[in-house]
C-alpha positions as CSV (number, residue, x, y, z in Angstrom):
1,X,127.8,143.6,87.5
2,X,125.7,143.0,90.6
3,X,122.6,144.4,89.0
4,X,123.2,142.6,85.7
5,X,123.5,139.3,87.5
6,X,120.5,139.7,89.7
7,X,117.8,137.1,89.3
8,X,115.3,139.9,88.9
9,X,115.2,142.7,86.3
10,X,116.0,146.0,87.9
11,X,114.6,148.9,86.1
12,X,114.2,152.7,86.1
13,X,111.4,154.5,84.3
14,X,111.5,158.3,83.8
15,X,108.3,160.2,84.4
16,X,107.8,162.9,81.8
17,X,104.6,164.7,80.8
18,X,102.4,161.9,82.3
19,X,104.3,159.1,80.6
20,X,106.6,156.5,82.1
21,X,109.5,155.5,79.8
22,X,112.2,153.0,80.5
23,X,115.5,154.6,81.1
24,X,117.5,151.6,82.4
25,X,117.1,147.9,82.7
26,X,119.6,145.4,84.0
27,X,121.0,142.8,81.6
28,X,118.8,140.2,83.3
29,X,116.0,141.6,81.0
30,X,117.6,140.0,78.0
31,X,118.3,136.7,79.8
32,X,114.7,136.5,81.1
33,X,112.7,137.8,78.2
34,X,115.1,138.3,75.3
35,X,114.3,142.0,75.1
36,X,116.7,144.9,75.2
37,X,116.2,148.3,76.8
38,X,115.9,149.7,73.2
39,X,113.0,147.3,72.6
40,X,111.2,148.7,75.6
41,X,112.0,152.2,74.6
42,X,110.8,151.8,71.0
43,X,107.5,150.1,72.0
44,X,104.8,150.7,74.5
45,X,105.4,148.4,77.5
46,X,101.7,147.5,77.4
47,X,102.3,145.9,74.0
48,X,104.4,143.3,75.7
49,X,101.7,142.6,78.4
50,X,99.1,139.9,77.9
51,X,95.9,141.5,76.7
52,X,93.9,140.1,79.6
53,X,96.4,141.6,82.1
54,X,96.8,145.2,80.6
55,X,94.2,146.6,83.0
56,X,96.3,145.1,85.9
57,X,99.3,147.0,84.6
58,X,97.3,150.2,84.2
59,X,95.9,149.8,87.7
60,X,99.5,149.3,89.0
61,X,100.6,152.5,87.3
62,X,97.7,154.5,88.8
63,X,98.3,153.1,92.2
64,X,102.0,153.9,91.8
65,X,101.4,157.5,90.9
66,X,98.8,157.9,93.7
67,X,100.5,156.2,96.6
68,X,104.2,156.1,95.5
69,X,104.4,152.3,95.6
70,X,102.9,149.4,93.7
71,X,103.1,145.7,93.6
72,X,101.4,143.8,90.8
73,X,101.5,140.5,88.9
74,X,100.9,140.1,85.2
75,X,102.0,138.2,82.1
76,X,104.7,139.5,79.8
77,X,105.6,138.0,76.4
78,X,109.2,137.1,75.7
79,X,110.9,137.3,72.3
80,X,109.8,133.7,71.6
81,X,106.2,134.6,72.3
82,X,106.1,132.6,75.6
83,X,104.2,134.3,78.5
84,X,106.0,134.8,81.8
85,X,104.2,135.8,85.0
86,X,106.2,138.7,86.5
87,X,105.9,140.2,89.9
88,X,106.4,144.0,89.5
89,X,107.5,145.9,92.6
90,X,107.9,149.6,92.0
91,X,108.6,152.8,94.0
92,X,108.0,156.3,92.7
93,X,110.6,158.9,93.4
94,X,109.6,162.6,93.6
95,X,111.5,165.8,93.5
96,X,111.6,168.5,96.3
97,X,108.3,169.9,95.0
98,X,106.6,166.5,95.2
99,X,106.3,166.0,91.5
100,X,107.0,162.5,90.1
101,X,110.5,162.1,88.6
102,X,111.2,158.4,88.1
103,X,110.2,154.9,89.1
104,X,112.7,152.4,90.5
105,X,111.6,148.8,90.5
106,X,112.2,145.1,89.8
107,X,110.5,142.5,87.8
108,X,110.7,138.9,89.1
109,X,109.7,135.9,87.1
110,X,107.1,134.1,89.2
111,X,105.8,131.8,86.5
112,X,106.5,128.5,88.2
113,X,105.0,129.7,91.5
114,X,101.9,131.1,89.8
115,X,101.3,128.0,87.8
116,X,101.8,125.8,90.9
117,X,99.3,128.0,92.8
118,X,96.8,127.7,89.9
119,X,97.1,123.9,89.9
120,X,96.4,123.8,93.7
121,X,93.5,126.2,93.3
122,X,92.0,124.0,90.5
123,X,92.6,120.8,92.5
124,X,90.9,122.4,95.5
125,X,88.0,123.5,93.3
126,X,87.6,119.9,91.9
127,X,87.7,118.5,95.5
128,X,85.1,121.0,96.7
129,X,82.8,120.2,93.8
130,X,83.2,116.5,94.3
131,X,82.5,116.7,98.0
132,X,79.7,119.3,97.8
133,X,77.9,117.6,94.8
134,X,78.3,114.1,96.1
135,X,75.1,112.3,97.0
136,X,77.1,110.5,99.8
137,X,77.2,111.9,103.3
138,X,80.7,113.4,103.9
139,X,81.8,115.1,107.0
140,X,84.9,115.9,109.1
141,X,85.0,115.9,112.9
142,X,87.4,116.0,115.8
143,X,88.1,113.1,118.1
144,X,85.6,114.5,120.6
145,X,82.9,114.3,117.8
146,X,82.8,118.0,117.2
147,X,81.7,118.6,113.6
148,X,84.1,120.7,111.6
149,X,82.7,120.1,108.1
150,X,79.6,118.6,106.6
151,X,78.4,118.5,103.0
152,X,74.8,119.3,102.0
153,X,73.5,115.6,102.2
154,X,74.9,115.4,105.7
155,X,73.4,118.7,106.8
156,X,70.0,117.6,105.4
157,X,70.2,114.1,106.9
158,X,70.8,115.6,110.4
159,X,68.2,118.3,109.8
160,X,70.6,121.1,110.6
161,X,69.3,123.5,107.9
162,X,71.2,126.7,107.9
163,X,72.5,126.4,111.4
164,X,76.2,127.1,111.9
165,X,78.3,123.9,112.1
166,X,80.8,125.1,114.6
167,X,80.5,123.3,117.9
168,X,77.8,120.7,116.9
169,X,78.4,117.5,118.8
170,X,77.8,114.5,116.5
171,X,77.5,112.4,119.6
172,X,74.0,113.8,120.1
173,X,72.9,112.0,116.9
174,X,74.2,108.6,118.1
175,X,72.6,106.0,120.3
176,X,74.4,105.6,123.7
177,X,75.8,102.2,122.8
178,X,77.2,103.6,119.5
179,X,78.8,106.5,121.3
180,X,80.8,103.9,123.4
181,X,82.2,102.3,120.3
182,X,83.5,105.7,119.0
């Protein structure tokens, strides 16, 4: 009951002849994706994974078999053909001789967090492009006039070239009477 009500899908994959096959999935698999254990056993798991993310899954499996642990994020299709971002955390268990036996892991739906992160990334990229490509002089500085950021027009106007910005005192570019106002 505890496993079936977990917010993540708990799974066990058997390792046999170089192939991982699902042996167990908690009931949360059906609640999350609409799939059953039989669906996963009758089809290659890769067929449920977004085509652009299959290499991520294959890399996850290689890492898992090499190191014994893997963590990966990829999209999986649900029964209604909606894509979910899943965080896959898996541990490989070996027998006494060191041969792979099975994988125990969990799949957590991280769709909302991934989409929010992507929105922030796109917003930051738009801001960066806006600031960097602006013909206006844009800069950021501390109260003591130490420059912390300057866009290309600002750098060119001050004649700084490729010099590092860290520690540049903007006060050196101001007239003494203007420094008093600041």
